[in-house]
FIMARMI-982135 format. One record per residue (C-alpha): residue in three letters; x, y, z. Coordinates in steps of 0.05 Angstrom, whole numbers, padded with zeros to 5 digits, always signed. Example, Ala and Ser with C-alpha at 12.3 -4.5 7.8 and 13.67 -1.06 7.14 Angstrom:
REM residues 2
ALA+00246-00090+00156 SER+00273-00021+00143 
***
This chain:
REM residues 339
MET+00323+00001-00516 THR+00349+00048-00462 GLN+00360+00011-00397 PRO+00304+00029-00347 THR+00326+00068-00286 LEU+00306+00054-00215 PRO+00272+00110-00175 THR+00317+00153-00130 GLY+00302+00202-00075 PRO+00235+00201-00037 VAL+00191+00153-00074 VAL+00117+00165-00091 ILE+00074+00104-00078 ALA+00006+00104-00111 HIS-00039+00078-00055 ARG-00086+00028-00089 GLY-00069+00065-00153 ALA-00089+00137-00166 SER-00149+00122-00122 GLY-00166+00195-00113 TYR-00186+00196-00187 ARG-00211+00126-00204 PRO-00241+00070-00162 GLU-00185+00038-00122 HIS-00151-00027-00141 THR-00170-00025-00214 LEU-00124-00027-00274 ALA-00151+00041-00292 ALA-00128+00069-00225 TYR-00059+00038-00233 ARG-00051+00063-00304 MET-00069+00134-00283 ALA-00018+00130-00226 ILE+00035+00109-00275 ARG+00017+00166-00322 GLN+00022+00214-00263 GLY+00093+00192-00249 ALA+00086+00146-00188 ASP+00147+00104-00173 TYR+00106+00046-00145 ILE+00035+00022-00152 GLU+00006-00011-00090 PRO-00043-00070-00091 ASP-00073-00100-00029 LEU-00074-00175-00040 VAL-00128-00224-00018 SER-00144-00295-00042 THR-00200-00326-00081 ARG-00229-00394-00063 ASP-00185-00425-00116 GLY-00121-00393-00090 VAL-00112-00335-00139 LEU-00087-00268-00112 VAL-00131-00209-00129 ALA-00128-00136-00110 ARG-00181-00112-00060 HIS-00176-00066+00000 GLU-00207-00122+00042 ASN-00231-00193+00031 GLU-00301-00166+00048 ILE-00322-00135-00018 SER-00391-00104-00008 GLN-00362-00034-00007 THR-00316-00042-00067 THR-00357-00083-00116 ASP-00428-00090-00142 VAL-00436-00158-00109 ALA-00498-00135-00070 LEU-00533-00124-00137 ARG-00521-00194-00161 PRO-00579-00240-00142 GLN-00540-00302-00160 PHE-00493-00288-00102 ALA-00545-00268-00050 ASP-00535-00333-00012 ARG-00460-00319-00004 ARG-00474-00262+00044 THR-00449-00284+00112 THR-00417-00262+00178 LYS-00344-00277+00194 VAL-00292-00256+00245 VAL-00230-00229+00210 ASP-00172-00209+00255 GLY-00218-00203+00315 ARG-00271-00161+00279 GLU-00340-00187+00262 LEU-00358-00170+00191 THR-00421-00184+00150 GLY-00419-00184+00075 TRP-00388-00222+00017 PHE-00316-00249+00021 THR-00266-00263-00034 GLU-00249-00332-00006 ASP-00320-00354-00020 PHE-00314-00339-00095 THR-00274-00370-00150 LEU-00234-00325-00194 ALA-00283-00334-00250 GLU-00340-00312-00205 LEU-00302-00251-00179 ARG-00286-00232-00251 SER-00360-00226-00264 LEU-00365-00170-00213 ARG-00348-00097-00225 ALA-00312-00048-00180 VAL-00346+00012-00148 GLU-00320+00073-00111 ARG-00308+00058-00037 LEU-00315+00131-00013 PRO-00373+00158-00055 HIS-00390+00214-00006 LEU-00319+00242-00011 ARG-00304+00224-00083 PRO-00369+00232-00122 GLU-00331+00242-00188 ASN-00305+00171-00181 THR-00375+00143-00180 HIS-00380+00159-00255 TYR-00335+00099-00264 ASP-00375+00052-00220 ARG-00383-00017-00252 ALA-00336+00001-00309 PHE-00276-00041-00287 ARG-00263-00112-00266 ILE-00224-00137-00205 PRO-00152-00146-00227 THR-00107-00204-00209 PHE-00037-00194-00180 ALA-00010-00225-00244 GLU-00045-00171-00286 ILE-00016-00116-00242 LEU+00055-00143-00248 ASP+00046-00149-00323 LEU+00021-00078-00328 ALA+00081-00051-00288 GLN+00131-00090-00330 ARG+00097-00069-00395 GLU+00097+00004-00376 SER+00169+00000-00351 ARG+00191-00024-00420 ARG+00149+00027-00456 ARG+00172+00086-00414 GLY+00244+00066-00401 VAL+00233+00080-00327 VAL+00220+00025-00276 VAL+00149+00023-00249 GLY+00153-00014-00183 VAL+00099-00055-00149 TYR+00088-00051-00073 PRO+00040-00108-00054 GLU+00009-00115+00015 THR-00010-00184+00041 LYS-00077-00172+00074 HIS-00096-00214+00135 PRO-00041-00266+00123 SER-00055-00307+00186 TYR-00129-00309+00171 PHE-00118-00334+00100 ALA-00065-00384+00123 ALA-00116-00415+00171 LEU-00163-00426+00112 GLY-00108-00462+00073 LEU-00102-00402+00027 GLY-00036-00373+00048 LEU-00016-00312+00008 GLU+00060-00317+00009 ARG+00073-00377-00036 PRO+00028-00354-00094 LEU+00059-00284-00087 LEU+00129-00313-00093 ALA+00108-00357-00151 GLU+00084-00296-00190 LEU+00148-00257-00174 ARG+00194-00315-00191 SER+00159-00327-00258 ARG+00180-00256-00276 HIS+00250-00258-00245 LEU+00229-00208-00192 ASP+00251-00246-00130 ARG+00317-00210-00121 PRO+00347-00159-00074 ASN+00346-00102-00125 SER+00276-00119-00149 PRO+00228-00061-00163 VAL+00181-00096-00114 LEU+00170-00083-00040 VAL+00127-00133-00002 GLN+00091-00104+00059 SER+00051-00131+00117 PHE+00021-00108+00183 GLU+00039-00176+00211 THR+00109-00200+00228 ALA+00112-00275+00221 ASN+00098-00277+00147 LEU+00152-00224+00135 ARG+00202-00266+00174 TRP+00183-00326+00132 LEU+00192-00287+00069 ALA+00260-00262+00093 ARG+00282-00334+00101 THR+00251-00358+00036 SER+00259-00302-00014 ARG+00305-00245-00032 VAL+00253-00191-00047 PRO+00256-00128-00003 LEU+00206-00127+00054 VAL+00169-00072+00092 GLN+00141-00077+00162 LEU+00076-00037+00166 VAL+00063-00001+00232 ASP-00003+00027+00255 ALA-00011+00084+00304 THR-00046+00039+00354 GLY-00057-00035+00368 ALA-00012-00094+00353 PRO+00003-00143+00296 ASN-00051-00196+00293 ASP-00002-00253+00289 LEU+00030-00231+00355 VAL-00038-00223+00388 ALA-00058-00293+00366 VAL+00001-00326+00401 GLY-00004-00284+00465 ASP+00057-00241+00449 ASP+00043-00174+00483 ARG+00086-00132+00436 THR+00050-00074+00403 TYR+00063-00031+00343 ALA+00091+00021+00391 ASP+00143-00031+00413 LEU+00164-00042+00341 VAL+00185+00030+00333 THR+00228+00037+00395 PRO+00302+00037+00379 ALA+00307-00035+00402 GLY+00245-00055+00364 LEU+00271-00022+00300 ARG+00336-00061+00305 THR+00295-00125+00308 VAL+00253-00104+00248 ALA+00317-00089+00210 SER+00337-00162+00217 TYR+00283-00181+00166 ALA+00258-00117+00132 ALA+00288-00061+00091 ALA+00238-00007+00111 ILE+00179+00010+00155 GLY+00114+00036+00129 VAL+00083+00077+00185 ALA+00019+00116+00199 LYS+00036+00188+00183 HIS+00019+00213+00254 LEU+00079+00174+00280 VAL+00125+00220+00240 LEU+00087+00286+00246 PRO+00043+00282+00308 ARG-00017+00328+00310 ASP-00038+00374+00367 GLY-00107+00380+00397 GLY-00129+00425+00340 GLY-00108+00376+00286 ALA-00045+00415+00265 VAL+00022+00381+00256 GLY+00076+00397+00306 ALA+00150+00382+00307 PRO+00173+00316+00276 SER+00182+00257+00322 THR+00249+00221+00326 LEU+00223+00162+00286 VAL+00258+00178+00220 ALA+00325+00187+00255 ASP+00314+00125+00298 ALA+00297+00083+00237 ARG+00356+00109+00198 ALA+00401+00090+00256 ALA+00375+00019+00251 GLY+00386+00018+00176 LEU+00312+00024+00156 ALA+00279+00070+00106 VAL+00214+00104+00126 HIS+00151+00108+00084 VAL+00088+00142+00110 TRP+00015+00128+00096 THR-00032+00155+00072 LEU-00034+00226+00044 ARG-00101+00245+00012 ALA-00121+00311-00018 GLU-00190+00315+00014 ALA-00196+00362+00074 ASP-00225+00306+00116 PHE-00156+00273+00117 ARG-00108+00333+00118 PRO-00077+00366+00179 ALA-00108+00433+00199 GLY-00079+00492+00162 LEU-00044+00453+00106 ASP-00067+00442+00035 ALA-00049+00377-00001 HIS+00015+00405-00030 ALA+00038+00433+00037 GLU+00026+00367+00072 VAL+00071+00330+00022 ALA+00124+00384+00032 ALA+00119+00376+00108 PHE+00134+00302+00104 LEU+00191+00312+00055 ASP+00219+00364+00103 ALA+00214+00311+00158 GLY+00261+00267+00118 VAL+00216+00209+00098 ASP+00239+00163+00043 GLY+00171+00152+00012 ILE+00099+00173+00013 PHE+00036+00132+00002 THR-00016+00176-00031 ASP-00083+00171-00065 HIS-00063+00231-00108 PRO+00005+00214-00138 ASP+00005+00275-00184 ILE+00009+00322-00124 ALA+00067+00286-00092 VAL+00104+00281-00158 GLU+00094+00356-00169 VAL+00118+00376-00100 ARG+00179+00331-00105 ALA+00197+00360-00174 GLU+00190+00431-00148 ARG+00236+00417-00090 THR+00287+00383-00135 LEU+00286+00442-00182 ASN+00293+00493-00126 ALA+00351+00454-00096 ALA+00387+00456-00164 VAL+00380+00531-00172 PRO+00441+00567-00141 SER+00427+00620-00089 PRO+00440+00691-00112 THR+00505+00722-00089 ARG+00508+00790-00058 
***
């Protein structure tokens, strides 16, 4: 068999799969993303009551499953505080894996993606193990590496429940020989302490996620007043580079918008990160007008971020990013006409 090749150039990260076309965090969404040419598929990981990692946007699942329609689980509805936010609904940590597997996924944004609702209740909640197996199987079949880019969701919250995410994550990676520096896996988190622990404990590449506002919940919990803004100063980036290989940042931090919603000149973040030895991935590009900058269609937005020099793009519509990247590569290869 031909040796698989690792992705090069700006990478396309299928945000929760091809979630613009299928309900997010389903094997169907990940398969579609792979068919569309994504370099990485991205699962958000939360824990079941029995300590199994599954892919859901949040541990509260009323918006992404049909749990509200299941009378046998009506008494599981409750109110909890997760990372300082009070939420009412059903939570993965209150279900065993077997119970969660009896549920079916639904479209999280039905008002924006009505076509996806045709697939409501068609797919089960996948485990992290199933997603890794899918990526490895497709890598062998296609001869091109399909990477996996998991996010540990609410790691401090789950650790306080005795359901820490990091050890089961590493167990799944190590069972597949994926805990290595050149692994086609990038582990991401909005918190910092779990990434530091992973940097000491594993060899898998790590990504520090950075929001446009606020602060990492683990820092808030211990009274550390550093914010996300502090993490992307030149000094903050050098600190991040001591444990991570890249930053995954809210897209406005690279291409700020003006009062009318149009993008302006790029910030210095890409250059500052490069100076610290960090790659820059931006999240999240979506084709719907509700999410795009004023005056840009979905293709033009991808092009704008590639022009800004980012190393990767999280997107709900991988086919668009793959197409734009291919067009740019082709154009760069065509020699300019001589006079």
